[in-house]
N, C-alpha and C positions, 0 to 999 in steps of 0.2 A: 554479348560476347560469344565468340565461337566456342562451342563446347569442346572442340578437339583440344584446346589448350589445357583443359582440365584432366585429360586422359593420361594415364601412365602407360608408356610404350617401352618395349624392349626390342633388341635387335633381331629376335626370332619371330616377331609378329604377334606377341602376346599383348593384348590391350586390356587395361583395367580401368573401369569407370568408377572412381571413388565416390561419386555422389549417389550412385545406385547400387554399387557392389557387384555389378555385372562384369563379366570378362568375355573377351572375344579373341579369336585368332585370325590373322590374315597372312597371306603369302608375301614374299618379298616385293612383288609389284604393288600389292595393296598397301604395304608399309611405305613404299616409295611415294605413292599417291597421297597417303595421309600426311606424311611429313611435308609435302608441298602444299597441301590444303592448309596446314597449320601456318604456312607462310603467306596465306591468302592468295595463292596462285589460282588463276582461272583454269577451266578445263582445257582451253587452247594452250595455255602456258605449260600445263602438265603434259599434254600430248607432245609438245615440242621437247620437253625435258626427257620424256620416255624415248623419243626418237634419237636423242643425243646419247642416252645411257645404254640403250639396247639396239641391236641391229634388227632389221627386217620387221618393223612394227606394222601391223595391218592398218589399212586405211580407216577401219572402223574404230580405231583406238579412242577418238574423242567421244563417240557414242558410248563406248564401253566405260569411259571415265564418268560420263553423266549417269549411266546406270549404277555404277559403284557409289556415286554420291547419293543417289536415291536410296540405295540400301543403307548407307550410313544414316540418312534421315529417318528411315523406317525404324532403325535401332536407337533413335534419339541421340546419335553421336554428333550430329550437326545441327 
């Protein structure tokens, strides 16, 4: 099961992992990405959603999403 479904999130980017007691914060973009990951979206789908939500997204956005996912894995959130 995807560990993201176990997390408590609020609209300000506060993340609480009830299984470990750890808490994290992310900015609005990070929260947007996490919510899409919870819907099992791929990096390509997330990049497309970011392009639809925000204007002037850099070409490197998919690489940045993959890097963000790697960070989530480092913190055992994925």
